[in-house]
Biopython code that builds the backbone (N, CA, C, O; Angstrom):
import numpy as np
from Bio.PDB.StructureBuilder import StructureBuilder

atoms = [
    (1, "MET", "N", (60.498, 23.883, 77.221)),
    (1, "MET", "CA", (59.582, 24.722, 76.472)),
    (1, "MET", "C", (60.392, 25.482, 75.427)),
    (1, "MET", "O", (61.478, 25.981, 75.720)),
    (2, "THR", "N", (59.867, 25.568, 74.226)),
    (2, "THR", "CA", (60.513, 26.285, 73.140)),
    (2, "THR", "C", (59.809, 27.607, 72.957)),
    (2, "THR", "O", (58.591, 27.701, 73.112)),
    (3, "ASP", "N", (60.575, 28.624, 72.629)),
    (3, "ASP", "CA", (59.933, 29.882, 72.307)),
    (3, "ASP", "C", (60.634, 30.511, 71.110)),
    (3, "ASP", "O", (61.833, 30.325, 70.902)),
    (4, "GLN", "N", (59.884, 31.236, 70.350)),
    (4, "GLN", "CA", (60.413, 31.890, 69.168)),
    (4, "GLN", "C", (59.616, 33.167, 68.986)),
    (4, "GLN", "O", (58.577, 33.175, 68.327)),
    (5, "PHE", "N", (60.106, 34.238, 69.569)),
    (5, "PHE", "CA", (59.407, 35.505, 69.453)),
    (5, "PHE", "C", (60.428, 36.617, 69.511)),
    (5, "PHE", "O", (61.526, 36.436, 70.036)),
    (6, "THR", "N", (60.069, 37.763, 68.974)),
    (6, "THR", "CA", (61.016, 38.865, 68.952)),
    (6, "THR", "C", (60.407, 40.173, 69.441)),
    (6, "THR", "O", (61.021, 40.870, 70.249)),
    (7, "GLY", "N", (59.219, 40.518, 68.973)),
    (7, "GLY", "CA", (58.633, 41.806, 69.307)),
    (7, "GLY", "C", (57.786, 41.771, 70.558)),
    (7, "GLY", "O", (57.565, 40.708, 71.138)),
    (8, "PRO", "N", (57.304, 42.950, 70.983)),
    (8, "PRO", "CA", (56.526, 43.039, 72.218)),
    (8, "PRO", "C", (55.180, 42.312, 72.166)),
    (8, "PRO", "O", (54.742, 41.776, 73.184)),
    (9, "ILE", "N", (54.523, 42.281, 71.026)),
    (9, "ILE", "CA", (53.238, 41.568, 70.934)),
    (9, "ILE", "C", (53.479, 40.066, 71.023)),
    (9, "ILE", "O", (52.753, 39.362, 71.724)),
    (10, "ALA", "N", (54.486, 39.577, 70.324)),
    (10, "ALA", "CA", (54.832, 38.153, 70.402)),
    (10, "ALA", "C", (55.204, 37.772, 71.833)),
    (10, "ALA", "O", (54.807, 36.713, 72.319)),
    (11, "ALA", "N", (55.961, 38.629, 72.505)),
    (11, "ALA", "CA", (56.333, 38.360, 73.892)),
    (11, "ALA", "C", (55.102, 38.340, 74.797)),
    (11, "ALA", "O", (55.017, 37.520, 75.711)),
    (12, "GLU", "N", (54.158, 39.230, 74.547)),
    (12, "GLU", "CA", (52.918, 39.263, 75.332)),
    (12, "GLU", "C", (52.096, 37.997, 75.092)),
    (12, "GLU", "O", (51.538, 37.433, 76.034)),
    (13, "ILE", "N", (52.019, 37.553, 73.851)),
    (13, "ILE", "CA", (51.321, 36.296, 73.535)),
    (13, "ILE", "C", (51.978, 35.151, 74.301)),
    (13, "ILE", "O", (51.288, 34.341, 74.921)),
    (14, "HIS", "N", (53.292, 35.083, 74.260)),
    (14, "HIS", "CA", (54.035, 34.031, 74.957)),
    (14, "HIS", "C", (53.740, 34.058, 76.452)),
    (14, "HIS", "O", (53.479, 33.017, 77.054)),
    (15, "GLN", "N", (53.780, 35.237, 77.046)),
    (15, "GLN", "CA", (53.543, 35.371, 78.491)),
    (15, "GLN", "C", (52.128, 34.939, 78.865)),
    (15, "GLN", "O", (51.934, 34.212, 79.839)),
    (16, "ARG", "N", (51.154, 35.382, 78.100)),
    (16, "ARG", "CA", (49.755, 35.057, 78.427)),
    (16, "ARG", "C", (49.464, 33.572, 78.273)),
    (16, "ARG", "O", (48.782, 32.986, 79.114)),
    (17, "LEU", "N", (49.969, 32.957, 77.214)),
    (17, "LEU", "CA", (49.714, 31.533, 77.015)),
    (17, "LEU", "C", (50.446, 30.697, 78.059)),
    (17, "LEU", "O", (49.944, 29.660, 78.492)),
    (18, "THR", "N", (51.621, 31.142, 78.459)),
    (18, "THR", "CA", (52.359, 30.454, 79.519)),
    (18, "THR", "C", (51.560, 30.510, 80.824)),
    (18, "THR", "O", (51.423, 29.500, 81.515)),
    (19, "ALA", "N", (51.039, 31.679, 81.155)),
    (19, "ALA", "CA", (50.270, 31.842, 82.387)),
    (19, "ALA", "C", (48.963, 31.051, 82.356)),
    (19, "ALA", "O", (48.581, 30.447, 83.358)),
    (20, "ALA", "N", (48.286, 31.050, 81.227)),
    (20, "ALA", "CA", (46.964, 30.430, 81.137)),
    (20, "ALA", "C", (47.019, 28.917, 80.981)),
    (20, "ALA", "O", (46.139, 28.215, 81.481)),
    (21, "LEU", "N", (48.047, 28.398, 80.289)),
    (21, "LEU", "CA", (48.029, 26.985, 79.898)),
    (21, "LEU", "C", (49.201, 26.161, 80.407)),
    (21, "LEU", "O", (49.211, 24.946, 80.211)),
    (22, "SER", "N", (50.174, 26.765, 81.042)),
    (22, "SER", "CA", (51.369, 26.056, 81.517)),
    (22, "SER", "C", (51.873, 25.062, 80.470)),
    (22, "SER", "O", (51.952, 23.865, 80.746)),
    (23, "PRO", "N", (52.210, 25.536, 79.286)),
    (23, "PRO", "CA", (52.568, 24.611, 78.205)),
    (23, "PRO", "C", (53.880, 23.879, 78.441)),
    (23, "PRO", "O", (54.794, 24.395, 79.086)),
    (24, "THR", "N", (53.952, 22.671, 77.908)),
    (24, "THR", "CA", (55.196, 21.917, 77.893)),
    (24, "THR", "C", (56.005, 22.293, 76.654)),
    (24, "THR", "O", (57.215, 22.073, 76.606)),
    (25, "ARG", "N", (55.344, 22.852, 75.668)),
    (25, "ARG", "CA", (55.988, 23.358, 74.455)),
    (25, "ARG", "C", (55.175, 24.546, 73.963)),
    (25, "ARG", "O", (53.946, 24.489, 73.917)),
    (26, "LEU", "N", (55.862, 25.620, 73.598)),
    (26, "LEU", "CA", (55.187, 26.800, 73.079)),
    (26, "LEU", "C", (56.087, 27.500, 72.077)),
    (26, "LEU", "O", (57.221, 27.865, 72.386)),
    (27, "VAL", "N", (55.565, 27.682, 70.873)),
    (27, "VAL", "CA", (56.258, 28.440, 69.838)),
    (27, "VAL", "C", (55.317, 29.543, 69.394)),
    (27, "VAL", "O", (54.166, 29.284, 69.043)),
    (28, "VAL", "N", (55.809, 30.774, 69.409)),
    (28, "VAL", "CA", (55.061, 31.934, 68.916)),
    (28, "VAL", "C", (55.848, 32.461, 67.724)),
    (28, "VAL", "O", (56.982, 32.915, 67.873)),
    (29, "ARG", "N", (55.249, 32.401, 66.554)),
    (29, "ARG", "CA", (55.925, 32.811, 65.326)),
    (29, "ARG", "C", (55.194, 33.989, 64.696)),
    (29, "ARG", "O", (53.986, 33.924, 64.470)),
    (30, "ASP", "N", (55.916, 35.057, 64.415)),
    (30, "ASP", "CA", (55.366, 36.234, 63.743)),
    (30, "ASP", "C", (55.420, 35.983, 62.235)),
    (30, "ASP", "O", (56.496, 35.946, 61.638)),
    (31, "ASP", "N", (54.248, 35.813, 61.632)),
    (31, "ASP", "CA", (54.134, 35.545, 60.196)),
    (31, "ASP", "C", (53.800, 36.793, 59.397)),
    (31, "ASP", "O", (53.454, 36.695, 58.220)),
    (32, "SER", "N", (53.897, 37.952, 60.007)),
    (32, "SER", "CA", (53.409, 39.191, 59.399)),
    (32, "SER", "C", (54.015, 39.485, 58.032)),
    (32, "SER", "O", (53.306, 39.927, 57.128)),
    (33, "GLU", "N", (55.304, 39.250, 57.866)),
    (33, "GLU", "CA", (55.946, 39.575, 56.585)),
    (33, "GLU", "C", (55.339, 38.793, 55.423)),
    (33, "GLU", "O", (55.356, 39.266, 54.287)),
    (34, "LYS", "N", (54.812, 37.623, 55.690)),
    (34, "LYS", "CA", (54.161, 36.827, 54.645)),
    (34, "LYS", "C", (52.873, 37.494, 54.166)),
    (34, "LYS", "O", (52.339, 37.128, 53.120)),
    (35, "HIS", "N", (52.376, 38.462, 54.921)),
    (35, "HIS", "CA", (51.093, 39.099, 54.622)),
    (35, "HIS", "C", (51.244, 40.570, 54.247)),
    (35, "HIS", "O", (50.266, 41.319, 54.249)),
    (36, "ARG", "N", (52.447, 40.976, 53.933)),
    (36, "ARG", "CA", (52.698, 42.360, 53.518)),
    (36, "ARG", "C", (51.783, 42.699, 52.340)),
    (36, "ARG", "O", (51.720, 41.968, 51.351)),
    (37, "GLY", "N", (51.076, 43.825, 52.471)),
    (37, "GLY", "CA", (50.170, 44.256, 51.402)),
    (37, "GLY", "C", (48.768, 43.682, 51.512)),
    (37, "GLY", "O", (47.882, 44.072, 50.752)),
    (38, "HIS", "N", (48.552, 42.767, 52.440)),
    (38, "HIS", "CA", (47.234, 42.161, 52.637)),
    (38, "HIS", "C", (46.506, 42.878, 53.772)),
    (38, "HIS", "O", (47.108, 43.650, 54.519)),
    (39, "GLY", "N", (45.230, 42.617, 53.890)),
    (39, "GLY", "CA", (44.424, 43.216, 54.946)),
    (39, "GLY", "C", (44.971, 42.912, 56.321)),
    (39, "GLY", "O", (45.369, 41.782, 56.605)),
    (40, "GLY", "N", (44.991, 43.921, 57.174)),
    (40, "GLY", "CA", (45.434, 43.746, 58.539)),
    (40, "GLY", "C", (46.926, 43.850, 58.743)),
    (40, "GLY", "O", (47.387, 43.878, 59.884)),
    (41, "TYR", "N", (47.702, 43.909, 57.663)),
    (41, "TYR", "CA", (49.158, 44.021, 57.806)),
    (41, "TYR", "C", (49.503, 45.363, 58.432)),
    (41, "TYR", "O", (48.956, 46.392, 58.036)),
    (42, "ASN", "N", (50.389, 45.361, 59.390)),
    (42, "ASN", "CA", (50.819, 46.585, 60.055)),
    (42, "ASN", "C", (52.185, 46.988, 59.504)),
    (42, "ASN", "O", (53.189, 46.357, 59.834)),
    (43, "PRO", "N", (52.240, 48.035, 58.664)),
    (43, "PRO", "CA", (53.521, 48.430, 58.082)),
    (43, "PRO", "C", (54.485, 49.035, 59.103)),
    (43, "PRO", "O", (55.669, 49.199, 58.810)),
    (44, "ASN", "N", (54.000, 49.364, 60.281)),
    (44, "ASN", "CA", (54.832, 49.962, 61.335)),
    (44, "ASN", "C", (55.283, 48.916, 62.348)),
    (44, "ASN", "O", (54.986, 49.032, 63.537)),
    (45, "GLY", "N", (55.987, 47.915, 61.888)),
    (45, "GLY", "CA", (56.553, 46.950, 62.821)),
    (45, "GLY", "C", (55.990, 45.553, 62.735)),
    (45, "GLY", "O", (56.401, 44.687, 63.507)),
    (46, "GLY", "N", (55.069, 45.296, 61.831)),
    (46, "GLY", "CA", (54.536, 43.937, 61.721)),
    (46, "GLY", "C", (53.724, 43.556, 62.934)),
    (46, "GLY", "O", (52.913, 44.344, 63.422)),
    (47, "GLU", "N", (53.938, 42.363, 63.417)),
    (47, "GLU", "CA", (53.249, 41.820, 64.577)),
    (47, "GLU", "C", (51.731, 41.909, 64.449)),
    (47, "GLU", "O", (51.034, 42.354, 65.361)),
    (48, "SER", "N", (51.244, 41.474, 63.294)),
    (48, "SER", "CA", (49.805, 41.470, 63.050)),
    (48, "SER", "C", (49.276, 40.064, 62.756)),
    (48, "SER", "O", (48.089, 39.801, 62.944)),
    (49, "HIS", "N", (50.137, 39.171, 62.302)),
    (49, "HIS", "CA", (49.769, 37.805, 61.939)),
    (49, "HIS", "C", (50.712, 36.839, 62.664)),
    (49, "HIS", "O", (51.934, 36.960, 62.567)),
    (50, "PHE", "N", (50.129, 35.878, 63.389)),
    (50, "PHE", "CA", (50.945, 34.959, 64.181)),
    (50, "PHE", "C", (50.486, 33.516, 63.999)),
    (50, "PHE", "O", (49.341, 33.241, 63.641)),
    (51, "THR", "N", (51.423, 32.609, 64.260)),
    (51, "THR", "CA", (51.124, 31.196, 64.442)),
    (51, "THR", "C", (51.604, 30.828, 65.836)),
    (51, "THR", "O", (52.720, 31.169, 66.226)),
    (52, "VAL", "N", (50.758, 30.133, 66.583)),
    (52, "VAL", "CA", (51.177, 29.603, 67.880)),
    (52, "VAL", "C", (51.040, 28.091, 67.843)),
    (52, "VAL", "O", (50.037, 27.549, 67.378)),
    (53, "GLU", "N", (52.063, 27.428, 68.340)),
    (53, "GLU", "CA", (52.047, 25.977, 68.525)),
    (53, "GLU", "C", (52.136, 25.755, 70.027)),
    (53, "GLU", "O", (53.133, 26.102, 70.659)),
    (54, "VAL", "N", (51.089, 25.178, 70.587)),
    (54, "VAL", "CA", (50.993, 25.012, 72.037)),
    (54, "VAL", "C", (50.757, 23.549, 72.356)),
    (54, "VAL", "O", (49.848, 22.922, 71.812)),
    (55, "GLU", "N", (51.574, 23.015, 73.234)),
    (55, "GLU", "CA", (51.353, 21.680, 73.780)),
    (55, "GLU", "C", (51.158, 21.841, 75.277)),
    (55, "GLU", "O", (52.008, 22.404, 75.968)),
    (56, "SER", "N", (50.036, 21.344, 75.769)),
    (56, "SER", "CA", (49.730, 21.506, 77.187)),
    (56, "SER", "C", (48.892, 20.338, 77.699)),
    (56, "SER", "O", (48.041, 19.813, 76.981)),
    (57, "THR", "N", (49.138, 19.939, 78.937)),
    (57, "THR", "CA", (48.304, 18.907, 79.549)),
    (57, "THR", "C", (46.869, 19.404, 79.726)),
    (57, "THR", "O", (45.942, 18.603, 79.855)),
    (58, "ALA", "N", (46.688, 20.728, 79.733)),
    (58, "ALA", "CA", (45.338, 21.300, 79.841)),
    (58, "ALA", "C", (44.453, 20.894, 78.672)),
    (58, "ALA", "O", (43.227, 20.954, 78.770)),
    (59, "PHE", "N", (45.063, 20.482, 77.570)),
    (59, "PHE", "CA", (44.301, 20.107, 76.379)),
    (59, "PHE", "C", (43.888, 18.633, 76.354)),
    (59, "PHE", "O", (43.142, 18.221, 75.465)),
    (60, "ALA", "N", (44.354, 17.846, 77.302)),
    (60, "ALA", "CA", (44.026, 16.418, 77.324)),
    (60, "ALA", "C", (42.513, 16.230, 77.390)),
    (60, "ALA", "O", (41.848, 16.794, 78.258)),
    (61, "GLY", "N", (41.983, 15.446, 76.482)),
    (61, "GLY", "CA", (40.556, 15.149, 76.454)),
    (61, "GLY", "C", (39.692, 16.248, 75.870)),
    (61, "GLY", "O", (38.472, 16.096, 75.807)),
    (62, "GLN", "N", (40.291, 17.360, 75.437)),
    (62, "GLN", "CA", (39.509, 18.453, 74.861)),
    (62, "GLN", "C", (39.436, 18.339, 73.340)),
    (62, "GLN", "O", (40.349, 17.829, 72.690)),
    (63, "SER", "N", (38.336, 18.823, 72.799)),
    (63, "SER", "CA", (38.183, 18.869, 71.349)),
    (63, "SER", "C", (39.079, 19.960, 70.766)),
    (63, "SER", "O", (39.573, 20.821, 71.494)),
    (64, "ARG", "N", (39.280, 19.918, 69.475)),
    (64, "ARG", "CA", (40.056, 20.954, 68.788)),
    (64, "ARG", "C", (39.443, 22.331, 69.029)),
    (64, "ARG", "O", (40.160, 23.304, 69.261)),
    (65, "LEU", "N", (38.122, 22.407, 68.973)),
    (65, "LEU", "CA", (37.429, 23.673, 69.187)),
    (65, "LEU", "C", (37.651, 24.204, 70.607)),
    (65, "LEU", "O", (37.910, 25.393, 70.790)),
    (66, "ALA", "N", (37.551, 23.341, 71.595)),
    (66, "ALA", "CA", (37.768, 23.754, 72.986)),
    (66, "ALA", "C", (39.193, 24.259, 73.196)),
    (66, "ALA", "O", (39.414, 25.220, 73.933)),
    (67, "ARG", "N", (40.146, 23.618, 72.555)),
    (67, "ARG", "CA", (41.545, 24.046, 72.659)),
    (67, "ARG", "C", (41.725, 25.431, 72.052)),
    (67, "ARG", "O", (42.383, 26.291, 72.639)),
    (68, "GLN", "N", (41.143, 25.645, 70.884)),
    (68, "GLN", "CA", (41.254, 26.943, 70.229)),
    (68, "GLN", "C", (40.556, 28.029, 71.047)),
    (68, "GLN", "O", (41.038, 29.159, 71.129)),
    (69, "ARG", "N", (39.441, 27.686, 71.639)),
    (69, "ARG", "CA", (38.745, 28.654, 72.489)),
    (69, "ARG", "C", (39.590, 29.035, 73.694)),
    (69, "ARG", "O", (39.592, 30.197, 74.100)),
    (70, "ALA", "N", (40.302, 28.087, 74.270)),
    (70, "ALA", "CA", (41.160, 28.381, 75.418)),
    (70, "ALA", "C", (42.283, 29.346, 75.033)),
    (70, "ALA", "O", (42.593, 30.273, 75.780)),
    (71, "VAL", "N", (42.886, 29.125, 73.875)),
    (71, "VAL", "CA", (43.935, 30.024, 73.389)),
    (71, "VAL", "C", (43.342, 31.402, 73.110)),
    (71, "VAL", "O", (43.901, 32.416, 73.527)),
    (72, "ASN", "N", (42.219, 31.440, 72.411)),
    (72, "ASN", "CA", (41.572, 32.712, 72.092)),
    (72, "ASN", "C", (41.173, 33.478, 73.354)),
    (72, "ASN", "O", (41.288, 34.703, 73.389)),
    (73, "ALA", "N", (40.708, 32.782, 74.382)),
    (73, "ALA", "CA", (40.318, 33.447, 75.630)),
    (73, "ALA", "C", (41.520, 34.106, 76.298)),
    (73, "ALA", "O", (41.406, 35.207, 76.837)),
    (74, "ALA", "N", (42.657, 33.445, 76.266)),
    (74, "ALA", "CA", (43.862, 34.006, 76.881)),
    (74, "ALA", "C", (44.353, 35.255, 76.153)),
    (74, "ALA", "O", (45.039, 36.094, 76.737)),
    (75, "LEU", "N", (43.996, 35.368, 74.879)),
    (75, "LEU", "CA", (44.496, 36.470, 74.044)),
    (75, "LEU", "C", (43.392, 37.418, 73.586)),
    (75, "LEU", "O", (43.608, 38.216, 72.674)),
    (76, "ALA", "N", (42.228, 37.346, 74.194)),
    (76, "ALA", "CA", (41.025, 38.020, 73.694)),
    (76, "ALA", "C", (41.224, 39.487, 73.324)),
    (76, "ALA", "O", (40.899, 39.876, 72.202)),
    (77, "ASP", "N", (41.744, 40.306, 74.223)),
    (77, "ASP", "CA", (41.863, 41.724, 73.898)),
    (77, "ASP", "C", (42.922, 41.990, 72.838)),
    (77, "ASP", "O", (42.784, 42.934, 72.060)),
    (78, "LEU", "N", (43.977, 41.180, 72.790)),
    (78, "LEU", "CA", (44.967, 41.335, 71.719)),
    (78, "LEU", "C", (44.349, 41.021, 70.360)),
    (78, "LEU", "O", (44.657, 41.678, 69.365)),
    (79, "LEU", "N", (43.479, 40.019, 70.322)),
    (79, "LEU", "CA", (42.834, 39.647, 69.067)),
    (79, "LEU", "C", (41.857, 40.719, 68.602)),
    (79, "LEU", "O", (41.649, 40.890, 67.401)),
    (80, "LYS", "N", (41.265, 41.433, 69.532)),
    (80, "LYS", "CA", (40.346, 42.517, 69.174)),
    (80, "LYS", "C", (41.080, 43.752, 68.688)),
    (80, "LYS", "O", (40.656, 44.402, 67.733)),
    (81, "GLU", "N", (42.191, 44.073, 69.354)),
    (81, "GLU", "CA", (42.829, 45.367, 69.159)),
    (81, "GLU", "C", (44.110, 45.341, 68.341)),
    (81, "GLU", "O", (44.418, 46.330, 67.677)),
    (82, "ARG", "N", (44.862, 44.261, 68.360)),
    (82, "ARG", "CA", (46.199, 44.314, 67.789)),
    (82, "ARG", "C", (46.521, 43.204, 66.797)),
    (82, "ARG", "O", (47.197, 43.455, 65.800)),
    (83, "VAL", "N", (46.061, 42.004, 67.042)),
    (83, "VAL", "CA", (46.407, 40.856, 66.198)),
    (83, "VAL", "C", (45.309, 40.644, 65.173)),
    (83, "VAL", "O", (44.143, 40.467, 65.524)),
    (84, "HIS", "N", (45.690, 40.664, 63.907)),
    (84, "HIS", "CA", (44.722, 40.503, 62.827)),
    (84, "HIS", "C", (44.400, 39.027, 62.566)),
    (84, "HIS", "O", (43.249, 38.677, 62.302)),
    (85, "ALA", "N", (45.415, 38.170, 62.640)),
    (85, "ALA", "CA", (45.211, 36.752, 62.329)),
    (85, "ALA", "C", (46.062, 35.885, 63.250)),
    (85, "ALA", "O", (47.204, 36.218, 63.568)),
    (86, "LEU", "N", (45.478, 34.766, 63.669)),
    (86, "LEU", "CA", (46.173, 33.842, 64.560)),
    (86, "LEU", "C", (45.883, 32.426, 64.108)),
    (86, "LEU", "O", (44.731, 31.991, 64.100)),
    (87, "ALA", "N", (46.937, 31.702, 63.728)),
    (87, "ALA", "CA", (46.818, 30.282, 63.416)),
    (87, "ALA", "C", (47.221, 29.518, 64.684)),
    (87, "ALA", "O", (48.226, 29.841, 65.317)),
    (88, "ILE", "N", (46.432, 28.509, 65.045)),
    (88, "ILE", "CA", (46.646, 27.785, 66.292)),
    (88, "ILE", "C", (46.840, 26.308, 66.017)),
    (88, "ILE", "O", (46.034, 25.678, 65.332)),
    (89, "VAL", "N", (47.928, 25.757, 66.563)),
    (89, "VAL", "CA", (48.148, 24.320, 66.602)),
    (89, "VAL", "C", (48.211, 23.980, 68.083)),
    (89, "VAL", "O", (49.183, 24.323, 68.757)),
    (90, "ALA", "N", (47.193, 23.313, 68.594)),
    (90, "ALA", "CA", (47.103, 23.020, 70.029)),
    (90, "ALA", "C", (46.989, 21.517, 70.232)),
    (90, "ALA", "O", (46.099, 20.866, 69.684)),
    (91, "LYS", "N", (47.911, 20.974, 71.033)),
    (91, "LYS", "CA", (47.951, 19.526, 71.252)),
    (91, "LYS", "C", (48.206, 19.222, 72.727)),
    (91, "LYS", "O", (48.762, 20.038, 73.463)),
    (92, "ALA", "N", (47.792, 18.047, 73.130)),
    (92, "ALA", "CA", (48.152, 17.533, 74.444)),
    (92, "ALA", "C", (49.471, 16.777, 74.279)),
    (92, "ALA", "O", (49.768, 16.312, 73.179)),
    (93, "PRO", "N", (50.262, 16.641, 75.331)),
    (93, "PRO", "CA", (51.522, 15.887, 75.220)),
    (93, "PRO", "C", (51.273, 14.476, 74.678)),
    (93, "PRO", "O", (50.319, 13.801, 75.065)),
    (94, "GLY", "N", (52.144, 14.062, 73.789)),
    (94, "GLY", "CA", (52.040, 12.731, 73.205)),
    (94, "GLY", "C", (51.202, 12.635, 71.959)),
    (94, "GLY", "O", (51.145, 11.577, 71.332)),
    (95, "GLU", "N", (50.556, 13.704, 71.589)),
    (95, "GLU", "CA", (49.732, 13.668, 70.363)),
    (95, "GLU", "C", (50.569, 13.981, 69.141)),
    (95, "GLU", "O", (50.049, 13.997, 68.025)),
]
sb = StructureBuilder()
sb.init_structure("model")
sb.init_model(0)
sb.init_chain("A")
sb.init_seg("    ")
for serial, (resi, resn, name, xyz) in enumerate(atoms, 1):
    if name == "N":
        sb.init_residue(resn, " ", resi, " ")
    sb.init_atom(name, np.array(xyz, "f"), 0.0, 1.0, " ", f" {name:<3s}", serial, name[0])
structure = sb.get_structure()
């Protein structure tokens, strides 16, 4: 499993997705600096815009929408309260 996170929100995203989806590959990338000056940007530490790349056997046979819903469900309160934007790449192994 790959991980790429630095701050506490990124670490929380990593922990929750690991617990919910048992990924074979997981990358959590903080893209906040790319959004400096845009809506939702947090000038006090970033961690407002993320990309997650998740590969999990849990996604086998699921539609793209179902996969995104599974990721969103695992992160629901973070998405409401702390994370402004989340880009999701969700795949089953071998895709």
